[in-house]
C-alpha positions as CSV (number, residue, x, y, z in Angstrom):
1,M,103.7,82.8,38.8
2,A,104.8,80.5,41.7
3,E,102.4,79.0,43.9
4,E,102.2,80.4,47.4
5,T,103.7,78.0,49.9
6,S,102.4,77.4,53.4
7,E,105.6,79.1,54.7
8,D,104.7,82.2,52.6
9,K,101.1,82.2,54.0
10,Y,102.4,81.9,57.5
11,K,104.8,84.7,57.0
12,K,102.0,87.0,55.7
13,R,99.7,86.1,58.5
14,M,102.4,86.8,61.1
15,Q,103.2,90.2,59.2
16,R,99.5,91.2,59.6
17,K,99.5,90.2,63.2
18,K,102.6,92.3,63.8
19,E,101.1,95.3,62.1
20,H,98.0,95.0,64.2
21,I,99.9,94.7,67.5
22,D,102.4,97.5,66.5
23,S,99.5,99.8,65.8
24,H,98.0,99.2,69.2
25,I,101.3,99.8,70.9
26,A,101.8,103.0,68.9
27,A,98.4,104.2,70.0
28,A,99.1,103.7,73.7
29,T,100.8,107.0,74.5
30,K,99.7,107.8,78.1
31,E,102.1,107.4,80.9
32,Q,100.4,106.7,84.2
33,G,100.0,103.9,86.9
34,I,97.1,101.6,86.5
35,V,94.6,99.7,88.7
36,I,94.4,96.0,88.1
37,L,91.6,93.9,89.6
38,L,92.2,90.1,89.9
39,T,88.8,88.6,90.8
40,G,86.7,85.5,90.3
41,N,86.1,82.2,92.1
42,G,89.2,80.5,90.9
43,K,92.5,79.9,92.5
44,G,95.5,82.1,91.7
45,K,94.5,85.7,92.2
46,S,96.9,86.4,95.1
47,T,99.7,84.4,93.4
48,S,99.3,86.5,90.2
49,G,99.5,89.7,92.3
50,F,102.6,88.6,94.2
51,G,104.2,87.7,90.8
52,T,103.8,91.2,89.6
53,V,105.2,92.5,92.8
54,L,108.3,90.2,92.3
55,R,108.5,91.5,88.7
56,C,108.4,95.2,90.0
57,V,111.2,94.5,92.5
58,G,113.2,92.6,89.9
59,H,113.5,95.9,88.1
60,D,114.8,97.6,91.2
61,L,111.6,99.4,91.8
62,K,109.8,99.6,95.1
63,A,106.5,97.9,96.0
64,G,104.4,97.5,99.1
65,V,101.8,94.9,100.2
66,A,98.7,95.0,102.4
67,Q,97.3,91.6,103.2
68,F,93.7,91.5,104.4
69,I,91.8,88.4,105.6
70,K,94.6,85.8,105.5
71,G,96.4,86.8,108.7
72,K,100.0,86.2,109.8
73,W,100.1,82.5,108.8
74,D,103.1,81.3,106.9
75,C,103.2,82.8,103.4
76,G,106.0,81.8,101.0
77,E,105.7,85.0,99.1
78,R,106.2,87.2,102.1
79,N,109.1,85.0,103.2
80,V,111.0,86.1,100.0
81,L,109.6,89.6,99.4
82,E,110.3,90.9,102.9
83,K,114.0,89.8,102.4
84,L,114.0,92.0,99.3
85,G,112.8,95.0,101.2
86,V,109.1,94.9,100.4
87,P,107.0,96.2,103.4
88,F,104.0,94.1,104.4
89,H,101.1,95.2,106.5
90,V,99.1,92.1,107.5
91,M,95.6,91.9,109.1
92,A,96.4,90.2,112.4
93,T,93.1,88.4,113.0
94,G,93.4,86.4,109.8
95,F,90.4,84.6,108.3
96,T,87.2,86.4,109.3
97,W,85.2,83.1,109.2
98,D,87.6,81.9,111.9
99,T,87.3,84.8,114.2
100,Q,83.6,85.4,113.8
101,N,84.0,88.7,115.6
102,K,83.1,91.7,113.4
103,E,84.3,94.3,115.9
104,L,87.7,92.6,116.2
105,D,88.0,92.1,112.5
106,T,87.0,95.7,111.8
107,Q,89.6,97.0,114.1
108,A,92.3,94.8,112.6
109,A,91.2,95.9,109.0
110,Q,91.3,99.6,110.0
111,A,94.8,99.2,111.4
112,V,96.0,97.7,108.1
113,W,94.0,100.3,106.1
114,T,95.8,103.2,108.0
115,E,99.2,101.8,106.7
116,T,97.7,101.2,103.3
117,K,96.8,104.8,103.0
118,K,100.4,105.8,103.7
119,M,101.5,103.5,100.9
120,L,99.0,104.8,98.5
121,A,100.3,108.3,99.1
122,D,104.0,107.3,98.8
123,P,105.5,108.4,95.3
124,E,108.4,106.1,96.0
125,L,106.2,103.0,95.6
126,T,105.7,101.9,92.0
127,L,103.3,99.2,93.0
128,V,100.9,98.5,95.9
129,L,99.2,95.1,96.2
130,L,96.0,95.1,98.1
131,D,95.5,91.4,98.6
132,E,91.9,90.3,99.5
133,L,90.7,94.0,99.7
134,T,87.4,93.2,98.1
135,Y,86.3,91.3,101.2
136,I,87.2,94.3,103.4
137,A,85.0,96.6,101.3
138,R,82.2,94.1,100.9
139,Y,82.0,93.4,104.7
140,G,82.0,97.1,105.5
141,Y,85.3,97.0,107.6
142,V,86.5,99.9,105.5
143,D,84.1,102.3,103.6
144,T,84.3,101.5,99.9
145,N,84.0,105.1,99.0
146,E,87.1,105.9,101.2
147,I,89.1,103.2,99.4
148,V,88.1,104.5,96.0
149,E,89.2,108.0,96.9
150,A,92.6,106.9,98.3
151,I,93.3,104.9,95.1
152,K,92.1,107.7,92.8
153,N,94.3,110.2,94.7
154,R,97.5,108.1,94.6
155,P,100.7,109.3,92.8
156,K,100.3,109.4,89.1
157,M,102.8,106.7,88.2
158,Q,101.8,104.3,91.0
159,S,99.9,101.1,90.1
160,V,97.6,99.1,92.4
161,I,96.6,95.6,92.3
162,I,93.3,94.6,94.1
163,T,92.6,90.8,94.6
164,G,89.5,89.0,95.9
165,R,86.1,87.7,95.1
166,G,82.9,89.6,94.9
167,C,84.4,93.0,94.2
168,P,82.0,95.9,94.9
169,K,80.9,97.8,91.8
170,A,82.5,101.1,92.9
171,L,86.0,99.5,93.1
172,S,85.6,97.6,89.8
173,E,84.6,100.8,88.1
174,I,88.0,102.4,88.7
175,A,90.0,99.4,87.4
176,D,91.9,99.9,84.2
177,T,92.4,96.2,83.8
178,I,90.2,93.4,85.1
179,S,91.0,89.7,85.0
180,E,88.6,87.0,86.2
181,V,90.0,83.7,87.4
182,K,87.4,81.0,86.7
183,D,86.8,78.0,89.0
184,E,86.6,75.0,86.8
185,R,88.2,72.5,89.1
186,H,89.9,72.6,92.5
187,A,91.9,70.0,94.2
188,Y,90.4,70.9,97.5
189,N,87.0,69.8,96.4
190,A,88.5,66.3,95.7
191,G,89.7,66.1,99.3
192,I,93.4,67.1,98.5
193,K,94.9,69.0,101.3
194,A,96.6,72.4,100.7
195,Q,100.3,72.0,100.3
196,K,103.2,74.2,101.6
197,G,105.1,75.8,98.6
198,I,102.1,75.2,96.4
199,D,99.1,76.7,98.0
200,W,100.8,79.1,100.4
């Protein structure tokens, strides 16, 4: 009997892997939209969310974006996606630590939330990105229970992406997929300025 070669072992290992993956794919039979939570202290949560919006639009599907916290400052993703027909609703006051005015921030958040609820009720939208929504819930600008209900009652095939740190438990509990971005090192802490085209 011929000795098993490293190539034979590799092929068997890959066959077992394929069988394992194929069985999981075959078991996934539900058809519905999902809720994705991108959280953690690391950089790249919004970037990941916007990448999925671009993927969605690349398949000629419709998506919408609500941006909380960051305001109407220059945003490379918005510059591209608006040209592709993606509607954006942006919290006009921007960073809450800059405004330091809870009443003004609450009003701005509520205005964007009003538009967000319309998107979450629109069956034409395959995907809705709720960028930095966790802060809005955590600071009490919009009631977390109201957010949860709106997401739960969205059209069946609509998916939602939530980004931000410190997600309230009630929001994380409705997520189908949760990815945490870990902060191991950040250029900012080394005194390197944020760069156009890289950081925004």
